[in-house]
N, C-alpha and C positions, 0 to 999 in steps of 0.2 A: 365568471369569478367561481362559479361552484364547479369549474369544471377542476379544482382541485381537490374536489373531492373524492374526484372518481378511479381506481386503478384501471391503467390502461396497460396494459399484457398484449406485448408482440413477441412474435420471434425477431432476434436481432440475429446478426450471423457473424462470425471472428476466424481469421486468419489461423490456421493451424498448421504446425509442420507434419510432414509424413512423408517416409520414406517411397522406394519404389517399392519394395519387399512389402507383399498384405500381408503379414505378419510382425512389420517389425515399425516403431517411429519412430522419425528423424531424429527424435531427441536420444535415440542411443548414438552419440555422440563420437563413439569410439571408432564409426567403422572408416577404411583408410581411405574412399575418395565417395562421400556422400553427397548424392543428388538429391536434392528433395524438391517436394513437391505440394502444393497449398490445398488445403480441404477446411470447407467448412463446418463448422459445429455450433450446433444451436446455444443460445444465450439463456442464462437465467433471467426472469421476468424484469422489464422497467417499467416504471412508474408515473407515467406524464404527470405534470403537475397543471402545466396550463399551456395553451397554446393559440395562434394568432388565427386573427379570422382569414375566410377565404374570400377575396372581393368579391367573385362571383354570384354569391349567395348572400347578400343585404337582405333584411327582413324591412315591411313595410313600417313607415313611420306609426301607423295604428296599434302594429304589435309591439313595436318599440314603447309608446306611450301604456300600453294596456301591462307590459312587461316592468316599467316605473312602477305602477300603481301599486302589483303585485308584489314587490320587492316591496314599499312604505308598508304595506300592509300586514305585510308577514313580519315583519324590524327586523328587516336587510337591510337598512338605511341606519348610519351614525347619527350623525348631531344634524338638526335640524336649523336652517337650510343644510341639504344635504350637500358636501363638499364636491361633490363629480357626481356626475350623471352619464349611463349610457347616450352615446350620440357615432352621427356617422361623421365619421375620417376617412381618410385618403385611403387607409389598409382596410376599411370596410367599415366594421362598430369597435367602437370604442370605450373609454372611459376619459372622459374632459370634466377638467380643472372647471369650477364656478367661481373660485375665485383663487387669491393668492396661498401657495398650499407648502408649507415648511418641511425640509425632510423629514420624515420618517410621523408625518401625520397619519392617524387613522382613518381614513376614507371610507372604507366599506367594513360593515360588521354583517358576517350569516349566522343568525343562530342554527343550532344545531337541528331544529327540526326541518329544515331546507337544504342539508347535507342530503345527498345521493352517496349512497354510501351500501356496504356487506349489509349493517341494520337497518338500512331501510329497507332493505330489497327483502332479507330475511323478515320484517312485519309488513308486509303486504300482501296479498293474496296469491301471488306464485310463491313466496317464501318459502312453504315447504317442499314446490317440484326443483326447487333451485338451489336446495341443500348439498352440500359436496362439492360443490361446481368452483370454478374458481371464481375470484370475486369482479375480474373485468368482463367474465363470461354473462354471471348472474346481472350485474347491470346494466350491460348491453338487453335480457331479455326485459330487466322492466322497463326501458326507457323505451323498446320497442311496443310493449303492451302499452304504456300508458302514450304512445302518439298513434294509438289504434284507439283508444279510448275514446277520444275528440273530445268534447266539451265536458264529457263527464270527469274525464283527469283533473285534480287540483293541480297539474304541473302545466297544464295547456298554455300560459301566459309563456311561462321558460322555453318548452320544446317548441314554439312559433316563432322564437328568434333566433333557433341553432340555424348553423348553417348547412344547403345539401352535402357538401362536400368540402373538402382541404385538401391544401395539397403535398399532403403525407405520402414517401414512396410507398406505401404500405397498399397504396391504393389505385398502385401503377397497374398494369398488363396481367390480368390474374386473380386480382384482387375485386370482387364486385361491392362485397357490402363493408358498410360503417356503422357507428351509434353514434349519437351528436353531442356534441360539446360547447359551453359558453365560451367564450374565447378573450381576455385580455390579449393587448397586441404588447409586442416586445421589442427592446430597442438594445443593439449591441453597443450603447455607448456609455450603457449604466455599468461601470466596471466593478462595483463594490461586490465582495461573498456575504452579506448579509444578508437574511433574506428576508423580500418585503412584505411575509406573511407569516401568521403564527397563528395558533391555537389555544384561547387562553378564559378560564372563567367569567361569566359575566357578574360582577361586582364583588364585594370581601365576601358574602355569604354565600354567594349563589352557587349552585351544582349545574347550571346551564352552561354549556360550552359554547362558545360561538368563534366561527373563522374570521380573523380579523386582516384584513388589506391596507399597508401602510405604504407610506411614496419614500422611496429608496434615496430620489433625490428632490431639491428645491424644483416647485413649479407654477409656472405663473398661468394667473388666469386665460382660462380660452387653450392652453396646454392640452394636449394629450401626457394621460398617464401609465406612464409607462412598467416594465418588473422587469427583473433581471433573473433569467433562466440557470437553474444549476450550473457552475463555471465547469467543473468538470464533466461535463456533456462534448463529447464531440463532436462534428458537422454530421457524422452516421448517425448521430445519436437525435439530434435537434431535428432532421429532417423526417426521421422515421414516427416519431413523438409530436412533432409539434408542426410541418410542412414549412420550414424554414430554413437556413444555413447562414452563417456568417464568415467573413473577411478576415476575422484574425486568425491568426496563425493557431495560437492555441486552442482551437476547436480544431484543428487538423490531427487528425489520433486512426492508429487501428490496432488489434488487437491481436498477439499471439501467442497461442498458445503450445504449449511446452509440455511433453511427457517423460514420465521413466517408462521405459521400456520393460514388461514383461520379461523377455527375452535377456533381461540385461542380468550379468550373473550374480551381482550385488544389489539386484532391486530389493531385495527386503530390506537389507541396511540404508538405501539410500530413499525407501521409501519414508522409514519408520525416521531419520534424521528430516527430510521434505516437513513428515507429521508434526514435529516439532516444533518445526519455528513456522508452524500455520498453513503450509501449502501440503500441496499433495499430491496425488500419481500425475493429475492434470495439474497445470496452471496458468491462469492468464495475466496476461502483462500488457498495460497500456502507453504504448507509444505515441507522443506526443511531438509534433513539431516545435521546436526549439524550447522543450522541455528536457530536465535530466530523466536518465533510465531508472524506471522502477528501481527502488531500491534493494529488493529481493530478486531482481529479475539475475543480474550477473551470479548470486552464489549459486540460485538454483542451477543454471547453466554447468555451471562447475562443478555441481554436486553430480547432474549426470553423465558429464563429461569424465570423471574419475574413473582411473582405470590405472591398468598397469602399474609402476613403479610409484603413483600417489594412492594408489589403493588402502595401501598404509593408514591414512586419515581416517578409516572407516570400521578401524578397529574401536572397540567398546568405552576403552581409554580414553578417548579423545572424544565421546559421543555429546559432551557437555559445551566442547568447547569447539567442534568441527565448525559450526556455522560462522565463527567470528574468521577462523582460517579462510572460506570461503570467499569471504571479503575482499581478500584481497587475492592476484593470482596464484595459483597454488605451483604452475611449471610453466617453461614456456610451449609444451606440449599441449597440456590442457590448455592454454587459452588461445592460442592457433587452431586447434579446432575446433572450437565454438567460432571466434571469429568466420573460421574458413564456412561451417556448416549456415550458420546466418544472413552472411553474405551471399550465398545459393539460392537460399530459403528466399532473400529478397529479390536478387534476379527471377527469380522464378515467375514471383509474384509481377515483378513489370513485366514480365514477358508474356504473362497470363492477356494483359489487357489490349484490345485491338487498334488504340490510337494512341498518339504519344501527349506528353502533358503541354506542347506547344499547340497539338490540336485540339485537345481540350478547350484552352484559351481560344484559340479563334473562335470555336463553336459558341463559348459563354460571349464574347466581344461583340460576335457576328449582330446578336439579338434578332435573330431568327426563329430558338425555341421557345418553346409555352413555357412556365411555369416550373411544371414538375421534371419534364426534361433539364433545365438549365439547374436546378436544385441537385437531382442524380450528375448533371455533369460534373456540377462544381465541388460533390462531396470524392468523384472518382478523381476527380486531378490532383486533390487535397491528398488522400491517401497516396497518388504513385508519387507527390514531390514529398513526403515523408517518409517513404521504402526508399526513393531514390536517393534522400541523406543518408538515410539510415546505412544503408549498403557502403556508400561512400566512407560514412567513421567506421564502420567495420574496416574497410579493404586499405583505410591508415592506420587504424590499430586506435579506436578511443579507448583500450584499458591502456596503449603502450607507455602514455606519460607514466599513470602509477603502477605499470610493472617495474618499468626502468626506477622509480625514484624507490619503490620496494629492494631492487637489485643495488642500487645505490647505498644506502640506509645499512641493509644486511655487512655490505664489504665495510661501511663505515664502523660498525660494529667487531667484524671480525677483526681487521687490524689497531682495534682500538682508538680509533682518531673521534673520540664522544661528540666534537666541534662539529665536525663534517656531517657526523650523522643529525647533531641537531639542525644545521641549516637543510637537510636531505628533507626533515622530518617537517620544518615549517613551511616548506612550499608544497604539501600537501592542503587539498581545501578544507576535507571533510576526513582526516585518520579516523580511519575505522580501530578497535577495538586493538586486533593485532596487532597493527603498526605501532600503536601506542604501546603492547608490549614489547613489541623490539626495542623502542625507546628507552621501555624502564631496564630494558633486559640488559642494555649497553649502560646506562649511569648505574645499574647495584655494580658493573663490574671496573666502573671507573675509579679514578684514587679519592674522590669526595662522593662517598656512596649517598650523602645528605642527600644529594642533589635528587635522588631518585624517588624521596619521598616528596620533596618541592614541586617535582614533576608530577606526581601522584595528583596530589592537593591539586595542581592546576587543572589535568584530566575530569577531575572531578565536576568542573563548571561546565562541563561538553555535556550534559545526561544525555541530549540526544544521540551523539555518535562511541560515548566511550561507555562500555557495560563492564565494571569489574568482572574477572570471571577468575579461575582457579590459577592461570598463571602468572595474571596480575600479582597476586599474593605471596607467591612464591617467590617472584622478585624484588619484592619489598621485604621479606624476611631475609632473603640472601644477602639483601641490601643491610638491613639491621647487623647481622651478625658479621658481616667486613670490616662494619663501625665500631666494634669490639662493644665497650660499655655505653658508649654517647648515645646509642638510640635504641637503648634495650626498655626507658619506657613507651617511646612510639611502637615500638614490635609490640607490648602487651595491649598496648589499643587496639593494634591491629586484628591479634589474638581474639578480642573480645568482639572485634567488629566481624571477621570471619563465621565465629559461632551463629550470630545472628543473620548474618546473611546467607547462610547454607551450607556454606564452605569446610565449614569442621568435618568432614570424612573424606574430602579428598585426596589423593595419597600423596601427590604431587604437592601438592600444603603443607601438610602434616610433615612430609620431611624435610622440609626447609626448617620446619617453624623446630625441628629436635636439632639442630643446626644451629639455628639461630639461640635457643638457650641455652644450650651446653655452650656456643662461644662468649658471648654477650652476658651471662651471667657472672662467668669464670673472672671476666675481664673487670665487672663493676665491682670485684673485692670478695666476692662470695667463696666460698670455700670449694674446692672439687668435689665430694660429697653431694653440694648442695646444685652444684650446677649439671651435673649426670642424673640428680633425683629431677629435676624438674624437666630436661631431653627424654628421661624414663620414665615420667606419668604421661607426656605428650603420645609415647613410642606405645606405651599399655594400653592407651584411650582410645586407640586408632582401631575405626570397627574393620578395616584391612590393611594389610602391612606386603607392600611390594619387596622383591630380592636388593631392591634400592632402599628403602626403608631398614630390613635390616641391616645392611651394610654400613647406612647412618649412624644407627645405633652403637656398632661395633669401631666405626672410627670416633665415637665418642668417648670410648674408652681408654682405646689406644691415643687420641690426642691429651687425654687428661693424666696419662700416665697408669691409668687405674689398675692394668692389665696383673699387676703386682700386688698393689694396696686390694685391690675387690677381685681376687682371683674367681671367686664363685659366683659374683652377678655377671661378671664377661663371660665364663663358661656354659653359664645356662643359656645367656643368648643365643653362643655359638652352638649350643646344642638345640635350641630351639626353631633354627635357620632352616625352611624348607630345604632338600636335596634337591636337584635338576640334575638327571641322569643320573649313572650306576654309581654307587657309592666310594 
């Protein structure tokens, strides 16, 4: 129970891509015929909370009794009589219910004075020499010192019941030392994502913190109280941190490491886009068997693979919206490149194993492996299954459906077949903002532009996948302009929304806003001068103007027949346009 307060840092290993070249990462996906290989990369620290007990190091009954008394003496047990007590179980040592316990009942409360954490070490006799050390190192030294003190240590009853060894893979060949921890057993039958522990204050006005352990499921009297470990941990992490693995498929995972190569001619642009979306030069993605791909993995792969005719997306004008474009296939060449490279990497990973999946399963089912080796083989078999499945998905084209639907939608839009475009859109499980914008564009060009605004309101309900951007509002203003006067009020409301949403300086949005005010104001009965004035105000307020903006403003003058009525204004607009090339 106290183990949850110990920081346990170990080196985990990751799967990463690297090309045969010594200076180029496999993430430079524009190579003609990449032959990736895998290398290991150190992962940041992981923090283990609780761990199973090794059955080969069960404490004596007297030590267990002393520990129970020590708990009660220091206020570490909740109600009286205690709902659970440390007892011997098939797994070794665990907590056994003394009565029927409902779900979410507090069974143990541990006051702050019994926590072994960085603060405990800092306040001890070795606190000064442990300053600056990593928490798990400092705690390890603290436990070793307390163990060496024997009866003089106030932690003696706790230390006496700790196991001498565990089944964690960190203690395999090459690892000689460990620090000891008390453990509570685990059951993979508990699938709730709710934590079974919490840290809270003791009493309404008390400043004393306590660690509270609750029952995650109802427990009968005499049954063991289990806990649920972090559902996001893979079997490799469970084996490393806790010394066990699960048979559930969602525990089988591996981590892909992708990089933007410094030799990429667009390295700076790609790195800027990646950092703007919470990633970096190197990105880690956990692939889980039976689960969907990490949402940022494909956009990152497509970003790294951008080149050739697709490189226009890296221009600064698309900087704020390019990630939305990358959520869908950029081009067939780009998509085939990332599929080919990742598939080669998966095949390379599988070829590096000395055994097959079938051979691993025969080893596990044979029953001749010791506990640690059985755990290691189980993790290895899971990684192979997942890597094989991932390669097969890529071989079959995991993004083929999305790619074809996008192409079908684009074809329907180009041909003006809005009905079929809507059907294609409905087949997409989780449409991205980019795909939704394509549908908005189709509806804005349809005979009933009002449907564009109705569709927009529907998309706002999908806040997880739909994030309006500049293209969204540009298509909406285009729809309002095509509806003449009927959508002027809605257009004015959208104008207020883009200002509050931070799109007021977007050149593309403002250009369409000019067209809307000019067209819709005149159609609503306003004078030509009034329509021009409203459009001109938007134009004058633009912090930046493109050549399209200037042409749009000139088109307003021409559209409203003002070249003769307002020659000075139109002439000034024409003279103010920036020149391109020699006059």
